[in-house]
Structures are given as structure tokens and as C-alpha cells.
N, CA, C and O of each residue as an XYZ file, in Angstrom:
620
protein
N     -28.747     30.897     13.617
C     -29.780     30.344     14.467
C     -30.940     31.146     14.687
O     -30.729     32.293     15.082
N     -32.256     30.742     14.496
C     -33.332     31.493     14.785
C     -33.775     31.304     16.201
O     -33.496     30.293     16.846
N     -34.526     32.379     16.697
C     -34.918     32.413     18.055
C     -35.856     31.179     18.275
O     -35.941     30.639     19.378
N     -36.554     30.759     17.180
C     -37.531     29.562     17.385
C     -36.956     28.223     17.419
O     -37.533     27.269     17.940
N     -35.701     28.152     16.803
C     -35.208     26.769     16.576
C     -33.920     26.760     17.529
O     -32.973     27.112     16.824
N     -33.500     26.512     18.800
C     -32.804     26.575     19.424
C     -32.258     25.135     19.795
O     -32.978     24.177     20.075
N     -30.734     25.132     19.750
C     -30.067     23.763     20.066
C     -28.881     24.090     21.150
O     -28.397     25.171     21.483
N     -28.656     23.043     21.485
C     -27.489     23.060     22.537
C     -26.128     22.677     21.896
O     -25.898     21.528     21.518
N     -25.310     23.614     21.802
C     -24.108     23.280     21.261
C     -22.897     22.874     22.232
O     -22.230     23.829     22.632
N     -22.638     22.013     22.528
C     -21.752     21.377     23.598
C     -20.699     20.416     22.818
O     -20.701     20.122     21.622
N     -19.806     20.014     23.831
C     -18.672     19.081     23.388
C     -19.434     17.725     22.698
O     -19.268     17.462     21.507
N     -20.123     17.058     23.416
C     -20.692     15.972     22.682
C     -21.304     16.251     21.553
O     -21.211     15.336     20.734
N     -21.971     17.288     21.159
C     -22.455     17.709     19.952
C     -21.287     17.784     18.813
O     -21.405     17.174     17.750
N     -20.338     18.452     19.076
C     -19.286     18.830     18.254
C     -18.556     17.477     17.957
O     -18.295     17.179     16.791
N     -18.211     16.620     19.044
C     -17.654     15.395     18.929
C     -18.323     14.545     17.829
O     -17.674     14.032     16.918
N     -19.720     14.419     17.974
C     -20.677     13.491     17.245
C     -20.613     14.175     15.658
O     -20.801     13.491     14.651
N     -20.336     15.528     15.629
C     -20.339     16.043     14.260
C     -18.948     15.560     13.498
O     -18.865     14.999     12.405
N     -17.966     15.914     14.330
C     -16.406     15.283     13.820
C     -16.567     13.928     13.690
O     -15.891     13.464     12.772
N     -17.317     13.033     14.374
C     -16.853     11.539     14.180
C     -17.743     11.326     12.762
O     -17.359     10.595     11.849
N     -18.773     11.957     12.745
C     -19.609     11.808     11.391
C     -18.988     12.368     10.294
O     -19.126     11.736      9.247
N     -18.369     13.341     10.255
C     -17.680     13.923      8.941
C     -16.306     13.457      8.605
O     -15.740     13.760      7.555
N     -15.716     12.594      9.680
C     -14.345     11.896      9.786
C     -13.351     12.777      8.914
O     -12.926     12.416      7.817
N     -13.048     13.919      9.506
C     -12.208     14.804      8.928
C     -10.937     14.565      9.651
O     -10.848     14.817     10.852
N      -9.711     13.969      8.791
C      -8.432     13.827      9.317
C      -7.721     15.054      9.124
O      -6.894     15.394      9.969
N      -7.966     15.836      8.004
C      -7.098     17.077      8.152
C      -7.406     18.270      9.110
O      -8.528     18.398      9.600
N      -6.579     18.976      9.317
C      -6.792     19.991     10.355
C      -7.900     20.774      9.725
O      -8.000     20.841      8.500
N      -8.843     21.447     10.644
C      -9.697     22.366     10.235
C      -9.789     23.762     11.212
O      -9.380     23.670     12.370
N     -10.200     24.735     10.840
C     -10.128     25.943     11.412
C     -11.662     26.128     12.111
O     -12.590     25.469     11.644
N     -11.863     26.932     13.104
C     -12.845     27.190     13.773
C     -13.877     27.793     12.880
O     -15.059     27.565     13.137
N     -13.554     28.550     11.844
C     -14.385     29.424     11.054
C     -14.981     28.287     10.067
O     -16.072     28.474      9.528
N     -14.300     27.204      9.865
C     -14.940     26.209      8.874
C     -15.894     25.378      9.729
O     -16.860     24.825      9.203
N     -15.624     25.272     11.132
C     -16.578     24.389     11.966
C     -18.005     25.372     12.224
O     -19.120     24.859     12.315
N     -17.808     26.598     12.305
C     -18.850     27.395     12.283
C     -19.846     27.228     11.156
O     -21.073     27.218     11.242
N     -19.020     27.089      9.991
C     -19.922     26.826      8.712
C     -20.459     25.432      8.796
O     -21.597     25.276      8.354
N     -19.875     24.457      9.256
C     -20.397     23.334      9.353
C     -21.701     23.051     10.101
O     -22.589     22.284      9.729
N     -21.675     23.792     11.214
C     -22.940     23.702     11.933
C     -23.922     24.916     11.807
O     -24.972     25.105     12.421
N     -23.363     25.631     10.928
C     -24.149     27.229     10.673
C     -24.388     27.849     12.013
O     -25.494     28.141     12.467
N     -23.349     28.000     12.535
C     -23.308     28.889     13.844
C     -23.382     30.357     13.709
O     -22.425     30.994     13.269
N     -24.546     30.943     14.091
C     -24.497     32.290     14.215
C     -23.662     33.175     15.242
O     -23.497     32.871     16.423
N     -23.241     34.130     14.719
C     -22.224     35.027     15.535
C     -22.977     35.389     17.090
O     -24.146     35.732     17.266
N     -22.005     35.209     18.029
C     -22.710     35.290     19.412
C     -22.748     34.214     20.216
O     -21.668     33.625     20.243
N     -23.569     33.752     20.865
C     -23.762     32.822     21.726
C     -23.349     31.362     21.201
O     -22.664     30.618     21.902
N     -23.734     31.053     20.127
C     -23.590     29.930     19.243
C     -21.941     29.653     18.979
O     -21.340     28.606     19.218
N     -21.487     30.688     18.514
C     -20.060     30.590     18.372
C     -19.296     30.517     19.538
O     -18.366     29.712     19.580
N     -19.567     31.289     20.561
C     -18.783     31.350     21.764
C     -18.969     29.842     22.269
O     -18.012     29.255     22.776
N     -20.211     29.229     22.124
C     -20.256     28.009     22.868
C     -19.333     26.856     22.105
O     -18.769     25.926     22.682
N     -19.305     27.118     20.718
C     -18.586     26.230     19.795
C     -17.159     26.281     20.150
O     -16.465     25.275     20.292
N     -16.775     27.416     20.279
C     -15.342     27.637     20.742
C     -14.976     27.112     22.102
O     -13.928     26.518     22.355
N     -15.948     27.387     22.963
C     -15.684     26.745     24.365
C     -15.800     25.011     24.097
O     -15.051     24.253     24.713
N     -16.593     24.612     23.334
C     -16.499     23.284     23.189
C     -15.520     22.568     22.595
O     -15.300     21.388     22.870
N     -14.813     23.308     21.662
C     -13.626     22.743     21.029
C     -12.400     23.013     21.969
O     -11.472     22.204     22.012
N     -12.405     24.094     22.678
C     -11.420     24.075     23.664
C     -11.489     22.933     24.760
O     -10.468     22.370     25.157
N     -12.734     22.631     25.216
C     -12.962     21.308     26.199
C     -12.462     20.270     25.519
O     -11.688     19.598     26.200
N     -12.641     19.853     24.299
C     -12.247     18.765     23.492
C     -11.014     18.685     23.357
O     -10.480     17.575     23.363
N     -10.216     19.938     23.190
C      -8.555     19.717     23.107
C      -8.008     19.572     24.536
O      -6.888     19.077     24.662
N      -8.620     19.913     25.503
C      -8.187     19.792     26.749
C      -8.243     18.439     27.373
O      -7.470     17.970     28.208
N      -9.440     17.814     26.745
C      -9.564     16.357     27.126
C      -8.885     15.304     26.279
O      -8.938     14.103     26.541
N      -8.191     15.869     25.164
C      -7.245     14.954     24.489
C      -8.010     14.589     22.996
O      -7.310     14.141     22.088
N      -9.187     14.760     22.827
C      -9.920     14.499     21.559
C      -9.309     15.074     20.521
O      -8.989     14.375     19.560
N      -9.029     16.524     20.540
C      -8.485     17.397     19.462
C      -7.148     17.569     19.886
O      -6.770     17.475     21.054
N      -6.381     17.846     18.817
C      -5.008     18.550     19.108
C      -5.035     19.823     18.246
O      -5.609     19.944     17.163
N      -4.412     20.635     18.819
C      -4.277     22.201     18.182
C      -2.962     21.940     17.257
O      -1.926     21.399     17.643
N      -3.204     22.396     16.070
C      -2.063     22.238     14.995
C      -1.707     23.599     14.565
O      -2.638     24.361     14.305
N      -0.550     23.999     14.459
C      -0.258     25.218     13.953
C       0.640     24.813     12.860
O       1.369     23.829     12.986
N       0.615     25.604     11.684
C       1.320     25.550     10.472
C       1.041     26.659      9.561
O       0.387     27.599     10.012
N       1.450     26.693      8.307
C       1.704     27.701      7.426
C       0.167     28.156      7.098
O       0.011     29.266      6.590
N      -0.849     27.427      7.341
C      -2.177     27.676      7.177
C      -3.066     28.466      8.535
O      -4.259     28.764      8.488
N      -2.173     28.692      9.671
C      -2.722     29.163     10.907
C      -2.921     28.220     11.786
O      -2.531     27.089     11.496
N      -3.504     28.432     12.935
C      -3.870     27.443     13.945
C      -5.120     26.834     13.669
O      -6.119     27.497     13.390
N      -5.105     25.644     13.735
C      -6.374     24.769     13.496
C      -6.466     23.635     14.500
O      -5.643     23.548     15.411
N      -7.451     22.771     14.347
C      -7.711     21.656     15.242
C      -7.598     20.398     14.259
O      -7.727     20.518     13.041
N      -7.365     19.275     14.851
C      -7.066     18.007     14.199
C      -7.788     16.917     15.288
O      -7.640     17.127     16.492
N      -8.493     15.865     14.869
C      -8.993     14.919     15.571
C      -7.876     13.944     15.881
O      -7.386     13.355     14.918
N      -7.403     13.693     17.101
C      -6.449     12.977     17.814
C      -6.533     11.346     17.412
O      -5.537     10.633     17.295
N      -7.881     10.910     17.228
C      -7.895      9.581     17.047
C      -8.071      8.836     18.516
O      -8.490      7.679     18.536
N      -7.779      9.444     19.599
C      -7.820      9.076     21.005
C      -9.175      9.366     21.367
O      -9.825     10.274     20.849
N      -9.682      8.448     22.422
C     -10.961      8.616     22.995
C     -10.788      9.874     23.841
O      -9.742     10.522     23.851
N     -11.948     10.203     24.599
C     -11.696     11.178     25.725
C     -10.899     10.794     26.841
O     -11.099      9.634     27.201
N     -10.074     11.420     27.477
C      -9.115     11.000     28.548
C     -10.051     11.174     29.818
O      -9.854     10.406     30.760
N     -11.083     12.154     29.915
C     -11.647     12.348     31.166
C     -13.256     11.632     31.088
O     -14.116     11.951     30.267
N     -13.369     10.796     31.957
C     -14.518     10.019     31.798
C     -15.664     11.030     32.304
O     -15.529     11.997     33.054
N     -16.792     10.555     31.705
C     -18.070     11.644     32.159
C     -18.552     11.115     33.592
O     -18.253      9.978     33.956
N     -19.336     12.013     34.420
C     -19.571     11.712     35.614
C     -21.073     11.196     35.751
O     -22.002     11.718     35.134
N     -21.197     10.275     36.494
C     -22.716      9.910     36.930
C     -23.479     10.834     37.520
O     -22.946     11.793     38.078
N     -24.661     10.702     37.490
C     -25.509     11.536     37.860
C     -25.397     11.691     39.589
O     -25.519     12.751     40.204
N     -25.198     10.665     40.039
C     -24.980     10.507     41.655
C     -23.515     11.209     41.954
O     -23.299     12.010     42.863
N     -22.650     10.775     41.081
C     -21.324     11.591     41.351
C     -21.494     13.072     41.150
O     -21.008     13.756     42.051
N     -22.101     13.739     40.126
C     -22.328     14.771     40.073
C     -23.067     15.642     41.334
O     -22.812     16.777     41.737
N     -23.869     14.869     41.698
C     -24.744     15.267     42.960
C     -23.893     15.607     44.016
O     -23.844     16.675     44.626
N     -23.207     14.566     44.176
C     -22.097     14.500     45.308
C     -20.993     15.626     45.328
O     -20.629     16.189     46.360
N     -20.549     15.863     44.180
C     -19.667     16.860     43.964
C     -20.170     18.259     44.036
O     -19.395     19.163     44.348
N     -21.416     18.493     43.769
C     -22.306     19.771     43.973
C     -22.519     20.078     45.397
O     -22.484     21.216     45.864
N     -22.769     18.865     46.142
C     -22.927     19.018     47.561
C     -21.724     19.494     48.287
O     -21.704     20.432     49.084
N     -20.842     18.840     47.973
C     -19.298     19.144     48.517
C     -18.941     20.431     48.221
O     -18.179     20.994     49.007
N     -19.368     21.070     47.161
C     -18.798     22.283     46.543
C     -19.638     23.514     47.435
O     -19.137     24.471     48.025
N     -20.897     23.187     47.332
C     -21.912     24.020     48.171
C     -21.377     24.138     49.578
O     -21.239     25.251     50.086
N     -21.044     22.934     50.278
C     -20.680     22.928     51.396
C     -19.368     23.718     51.842
O     -19.167     24.294     52.912
N     -18.547     23.592     50.759
C     -17.212     24.527     51.005
C     -17.500     26.042     50.881
O     -16.895     26.961     51.432
N     -18.548     26.103     50.044
C     -18.994     27.736     49.809
C     -19.585     28.261     50.971
O     -19.394     29.446     51.245
N     -20.376     27.442     51.799
C     -21.098     27.808     52.977
C     -20.009     28.025     54.139
O     -20.055     28.988     54.904
N     -19.165     27.167     54.181
C     -18.204     27.094     55.188
C     -18.616     26.239     56.378
O     -19.825     26.149     56.591
N     -17.747     25.581     57.204
C     -18.078     24.779     58.247
C     -18.563     25.531     59.285
O     -17.796     26.336     59.811
N     -19.932     25.402     59.767
C     -20.195     26.017     60.943
C     -20.520     27.421     60.755
O     -21.033     28.061     61.673
N     -20.229     27.998     59.508
C     -20.570     29.375     59.059
C     -21.880     29.726     59.102
O     -22.716     28.841     59.280
N     -22.263     31.039     58.950
C     -23.623     31.512     58.889
C     -24.043     31.002     57.557
O     -23.317     30.891     56.569
N     -25.639     30.626     57.675
C     -26.075     30.303     56.426
C     -27.359     31.278     56.067
O     -28.036     31.075     55.060
N     -27.569     32.122     56.788
C     -28.548     33.254     56.689
C     -27.889     34.621     56.305
O     -26.815     34.984     56.784
N     -28.477     35.211     55.576
C     -27.982     36.400     55.231
C     -27.954     37.502     56.319
O     -27.170     38.447     56.409
N     -29.014     37.157     57.143
C     -28.585     38.213     58.393
C     -27.493     37.877     59.174
O     -26.764     38.780     59.584
N     -27.287     36.827     59.419
C     -25.988     36.381     60.067
C     -24.664     36.741     59.473
O     -23.707     36.959     60.217
N     -24.559     36.813     58.198
C     -23.490     37.281     57.340
C     -23.274     38.550     57.592
O     -22.130     38.952     57.801
N     -24.400     39.413     57.612
C     -24.365     40.979     57.623
C     -23.951     41.264     59.030
O     -23.121     42.152     59.222
N     -24.495     40.535     60.116
C     -23.983     40.647     61.424
C     -22.556     40.438     61.577
O     -21.894     41.203     62.279
N     -21.938     39.264     60.850
C     -20.407     39.173     60.959
C     -19.676     40.119     60.258
O     -18.496     40.317     60.549
N     -20.309     40.809     59.249
C     -19.542     41.893     58.409
C     -19.433     43.256     59.416
O     -18.396     43.919     59.397
N     -20.454     43.595     60.208
C     -20.755     44.648     61.223
C     -19.806     44.402     62.193
O     -19.214     45.375     62.660
N     -19.503     43.118     62.650
C     -18.693     42.700     63.763
C     -17.377     42.975     63.584
O     -16.712     43.464     64.498
N     -16.766     42.640     62.170
C     -15.674     42.950     61.876
C     -15.364     44.270     61.506
O     -14.172     44.553     61.621
N     -16.059     45.096     61.122
C     -15.681     46.582     60.887
C     -15.183     47.216     62.052
O     -15.801     47.120     63.112
N     -14.075     47.887     61.956
C     -13.464     48.625     63.107
C     -14.258     49.882     63.196
O     -14.797     50.458     62.251
N     -14.262     50.223     64.403
C     -15.159     51.349     64.903
C     -14.156     52.583     64.679
O     -12.962     52.442     64.942
N     -14.626     53.706     64.224
C     -13.886     55.127     63.902
C     -13.223     55.364     65.508
O     -13.754     55.086     66.583
N     -11.968     55.934     65.265
C     -11.324     56.492     66.513
C     -12.040     57.503     67.178
O     -12.752     58.206     66.462
N     -12.010     57.771     68.567
C     -12.614     58.793     69.071
C     -11.997     60.014     68.818
O     -10.769     60.012     68.733
N     -12.688     61.195     68.663
C     -12.009     62.419     68.405
C     -11.994     63.344     69.716
O     -13.053     63.743     70.200
N     -10.930     63.620     70.188
C     -10.888     64.368     71.352
C     -11.658     65.935     71.115
O     -11.414     66.610     70.114
N     -12.472     66.315     72.035
C     -13.311     67.558     71.760
C     -12.406     68.698     71.876
O     -11.729     68.815     72.897
N     -12.330     69.531     70.949
C     -11.421     70.551     70.724
C     -12.096     72.029     71.429
O     -13.296     72.128     71.685
N     -11.268     72.936     71.637
C     -12.068     74.194     72.070
C     -13.010     74.803     70.987
O     -12.805     74.754     69.774
N     -14.224     75.466     71.697
C     -15.023     75.957     70.804
C     -14.319     77.279     70.189
O     -13.418     77.873     70.781
N     -14.787     77.634     69.050
C     -14.546     78.688     68.231
C     -15.210     79.783     68.757
O     -16.239     79.532     69.385
N     -14.799     81.159     68.631
C     -15.543     82.306     69.075
C     -16.458     82.566     68.105
O     -16.420     82.036     66.994
N     -17.495     83.557     68.551
C     -18.316     84.072     67.762
C     -17.903     85.471     67.019
O     -16.793     85.976     67.184
N     -18.811     85.986     66.269
C     -18.299     87.277     65.370
C     -18.373     88.418     66.440
O     -17.585     89.363     66.432
N     -19.409     88.260     67.393
C     -19.597     89.442     68.410
C     -18.131     89.157     69.424
O     -17.392     90.097     69.718
N     -17.921     88.038     69.786
C     -16.722     87.977     70.471
C     -15.267     88.510     70.003
O     -14.337     89.033     70.618
N     -15.482     88.133     68.577
C     -14.231     88.785     67.825
C     -14.076     90.249     67.778
O     -12.974     90.788     67.889
N     -15.227     90.920     67.607
C     -15.423     92.245     67.503
C     -14.863     92.917     68.710
O     -14.118     93.897     68.699
N     -15.401     92.142     69.969
C     -15.141     92.726     71.427
C     -13.725     92.675     71.721
O     -13.189     93.440     72.522
N     -13.095     91.735     71.046
C     -11.458     91.852     71.147
C     -10.900     92.516     70.363
O      -9.675     92.448     70.268
N     -11.738     93.454     69.480
C     -10.906     94.640     68.650
C     -10.731     94.115     67.194
O     -10.105     94.808     66.392
N     -11.281     92.872     66.808
C     -11.068     92.658     65.503
C     -12.007     93.165     64.641
O     -13.123     93.390     65.109
N     -11.782     93.409     63.394
C     -12.358     93.901     62.181
C     -12.863     92.744     61.376
O     -12.181     91.750     61.125
N     -14.220     92.949     60.947
C     -14.750     92.137     60.181
C     -14.970     92.689     58.781
O     -15.546     93.776     58.745
N     -14.649     92.188     57.722
C     -14.933     92.644     56.407
C     -15.882     91.798     55.628
O     -15.629     90.616     55.397
N     -17.142     92.478     55.156
C     -18.053     91.823     54.622
C     -17.778     91.746     52.973
O     -17.447     92.746     52.335
N     -17.912     90.774     52.529
C     -17.926     90.446     50.978
C     -19.298     90.277     50.545
O     -20.174     89.694     51.185
N     -19.442     90.927     49.210
C     -20.726     90.625     48.713
C     -20.703     89.571     48.148
O     -19.654     89.063     47.753
N     -22.005     88.974     47.986
C     -22.314     87.549     47.193
C     -22.451     88.022     45.755
O     -22.727     89.191     45.483
N     -22.261     87.128     44.892
C     -22.587     87.516     43.273
C     -24.018     88.007     43.003
O     -24.194     88.864     42.138
N     -24.805     87.621     43.538
C     -26.441     88.148     43.427
C     -26.316     89.297     43.946
O     -26.864     90.200     43.314
N     -25.728     89.610     44.978
C     -25.772     91.140     45.343
C     -25.036     92.234     44.401
O     -25.430     93.380     44.184
N     -23.944     91.645     43.926
C     -23.254     92.341     42.993
C     -24.243     92.652     41.826
O     -24.447     93.807     41.454
N     -24.802     91.643     41.310
C     -25.608     91.893     40.039
C     -26.872     92.858     40.112
O     -27.266     93.503     39.140
N     -27.468     92.886     41.382
C     -28.570     93.900     41.792
C     -28.293     95.349     41.654
O     -29.149     96.175     41.971
């Protein structure tokens, strides 16, 4: 496929092609790629997904034999009816409503606020006794050994 000549490969496109070809024998995906001249990448992935959808809908049957795994037209119509535009819009509204939640926050600020409210506060640390300074340690009779740094050793 060239970039200036784009087409949409989907289940109705593949189904129309198979109806036109009237292929009763099993076919492989690579044969189908050749029939529609699908380039590697997006077109082949779209073709594979469309064939899988047609098999799930009952239009194609997966056939395994000595030739490997292939697909064959079942002769049945699609078992899943297509949705009308109104039904599709209603499903989208319901799905978006579920995603947002009932009475849940609809703004980003409210969601961030809820996350902050659910974050546990760290436990309070009891203040410990202060450490002593070098002068206090030497006053107690301690000796301090000074180690030279690597840059002092090089000089």
C-alpha cells in the first residue's frame, strides 16, 4: 500500500472479497494477503484482525489439516447483527457513564484531590537524642582520627 492510496481493511471489506471470489476451498492468510495486496504492517494486522472477527462471527471456520491452519467460508451469514447508529450511540453513552462512575468526579482536579485523600500519611517519627559534636567527643576524652581525601593524597 502506498501512502497516497489508503483504504480501510475491515471485516465487511474481507467478506465482500471472499463473496466475490467464491472460494470454497480452505485458504491461508498469506494467500489472502496476496489477493488484497496487503503490505506488511498495518494492512496485514488489520486483515488478520478482520479474519479473526469473521471467524468469531461464524462467517469463517478455522480448518486445520495437513496443509496447516487455514480458513474456509462456512456458508452461514453473520451471526452477530450490526448495530444501528442510535444503538451504537447509546452503547457509547453507557460505556462512558460506567467509566466516569456514578456521582464520581468528572474533573481532573477532583480526581487528583481524591487520590491525595486516599494517600496514607507517613507515621510520625519520635524525636531522638541529638548527637554530639566533635568538640564534645574530644572533651570526653575521645580521639579523632583524620583520614586524608584522595585529592589530598595526590597533591
